[in-house]
PAMI-980467 format. One record per residue (C-alpha): z, x, y; residue in one letter. Coordinates in steps of 0.001 Angstrom, whole numbers, padded with zeros to 6 digits, always signed. Example, Ala and Ser with C-alpha at 12.3 -4.5 7.8 and 13.67 -1.06 7.14 Angstrom:
2
+007800+012300-004500A +007140+013670-001060S 
END
This chain:
211
+000615+046062-025217M +003502+044445-023319N +002039+045331-020139L -001085+043697-021118Y +000584+040507-021847Y +002490+040494-018569K -000806+040857-016742Q -002322+038144-018745V +000924+035784-018066Q +000607+036530-014186I -003077+035961-014189L -002734+032467-015850V +000327+031706-013664F -002014+032492-010481C -004615+030150-011877L -002471+027179-012430I -000982+027721-009057T -004644+028040-007482F -005944+024920-009372I -002545+022718-008368S -002934+023725-004862N -006557+022683-004903I -005509+019321-006488A -002858+018677-003966L -005288+019305-001212S -007139+016477-002306Q -004322+013947-002519N -003279+011681+000394I +000656+011663+000867K +002067+008207+001796V +005456+007747+003524T +006826+004705+005210Y +009323+003126+007745A +010279-000338+007091Y +011393-003156+009661G +013203-002572+012902S +015895+000034+013559K +017642-002485+015641D +020060-004385+013340K +020239-007561+015375E +016250-007822+015393I +015980-007031+011790Q +018346-009951+011058E +016423-012329+013202L +013211-011053+011662M +014741-011853+008165D +015595-015277+009253F +012108-016108+010622E +010378-014411+007428N +008721-011910+009535I +008086-008669+007774Y +006861-005084+009299S +006165-002015+007657E +004576+001391+008889Q +002701+003403+006475L +001793+007082+007268I -001116+008500+005454F -001386+012466+005388E -004035+014758+003688G -007020+016710+004366T -009416+014061+002735P -008779+011720+005613L -010654+013803+008141E -013855+012037+009264G -013152+008895+007090K -013552+005320+008059H -011098+002769+006272Y -011303-000841+005443E -008201-002937+004868I -008358-006342+002818N -006061-009014+001793I -006690-009879-001720Q -005376-013257-003034E -004313-013865-006831F -003597-017281-008380T -002615-017565-012053H -003646-014008-012584G -007148-014190-011116E -008308-012665-007939K -009468-015829-005921T -010077-014721-002431N -010604-011575-000524T -010170-011683+003382K -010947-008538+005554L -008014-007455+007796L -009752-004445+009525F -012671-002288+009125D -012924+000815+011318S -016688+000990+010627S -017417-001657+012793E -017030+000864+015650M -017564+004635+015594E -014700+004841+017998F -012169+003917+015248F -013390+006686+012695R -010299+008642+011581N -010764+012356+012955N -007439+013858+011916S -005429+014608+008630K -003002+011818+009512E -003385+007997+009990L -000364+005765+011000S -000665+001928+010381L +001721-000796+011060K +001637-003928+009504F +003167-007272+010514F +003464-010412+008422F +005138-013771+009150K +005247-016229+006354I +005922-019865+007486S +004620-023317+007849E +002485-022881+004577G +000623-019930+005985K +000761-016132+005554L -000188-014653+009123K -001132-010930+008881S -001910-007996+011586V -002226-004474+011308V -001986-001986+014457K -003181+001418+014692G -003190+004177+017447T -006004+002508+019376H -006277-001088+017984F -004706-004310+016978S -006569-006358+014592S -007271-010025+014783A -004675-012346+013115K -005789-013309+009438V -004495-016353+007974Y -003803-017188+004237N -002676-020675+002623E +000706-020363+000839L +000666-022295-002669K +004560-021949-002959D +007700-022425-000912N +007669-019831+002240A +011136-018677+001371D +009884-017428-002035W +007295-014874-000726Y +008520-011363+000207V +006877-008241+001351L +007270-005228-001206K +005597-001636-001242D +005219+000666-004054F +007814+003464-003340F +010649+002142-005428G +013470+004577-004893S +010995+007405-003719E +010328+008543-000108K +006695+009106-000589E +003999+008764-003058W +000454+010016-003460F -003061+008777-003608I -005572+010588-005637S -008929+010257-007213G -011640+008203-005832N -010682+006897-002285L -013853+004526-001811D -011960+001831-003668R -009478-000925-002981D -006080+000807-003202I -003132-001364-003167P -000596-000200-000649I +001562-003486+000021L +002107-006628-001950A +003398-010035-000711I +004859-011771-004158I +006638-014732-005427T +009289-013721-007921P +008968-013248-011606S +010974-016002-013340M +013510-014628-015909N +014399-016318-019031A +017815-017288-017750D +016379-019014-014757G +016855-016094-012165T +014114-014495-010172K +013208-010781-009845S +011050-009043-007428Y +011849-005260-008048C +011099-005611-011621K +007434-006437-010431V +006450-003854-007923V +008547-001147-009612Q +006875-001479-012930S +004118+000537-014412E +001921-002592-014395I -001158-002116-012023I -000862-004594-009068P -004029-006424-009931E -002447-007531-013312E +001029-008716-011873F +000233-012465-012121G -000748-012121-015876L +001850-009846-017063H +004869-011199-015054F +003617-014825-014799K +003667-014884-011265I +001484-017873-009966P +000397-016726-006562H +000567-013295-004517Y -001413-011189-002163F -002157-007504-002249L -002982-005426+000913I -005447-002912-000128T -007110+000033+001853I -010297+002130+001030K -011611+005304+002729F -015185+005744+003261K -017869+007908+004965E -019369+004908+006801K 
END
């Protein structure tokens, strides 16, 4: 009897492991590199309100996929505008044919405008401009890693998946401002404005598609 139960336990363990491996193979792992490694260059970028972040996507589901990157604008909790930053499906040459995709994002926030560019291995997007509604110094680039070094995208990939946010701060009752409380919360990014009373912010989203 004990041998039977041990065999059942082993079978269940193997089944759980098998299912877990299948689930993980369908996920996309995301890692990042922020800013410049050169301290002086980074200080100058900070002074000029220039932000850069590289995102590395890894996973079997990336093979053979096109990808579309958009900038969504939210005002008083409502999505008010969407601008295309890059769509690889505009040319078959840009289709991703490997298990990895590396993208570098650059943003400059000044003179009442957000200027955005994304660069890949074989391309650089056109510059896209969005109007600011608050002081340029209040806008900052945030990602969704928190204290983690990686996070995973799962489920339907042909949807707008938030990967970066350019936000104004949440105002606390004592008059102080908070950024980390926003992006490290469990609130979905599309509801930041309503939940944290943020009047204006942007989301950078990506979707992976067949064509």
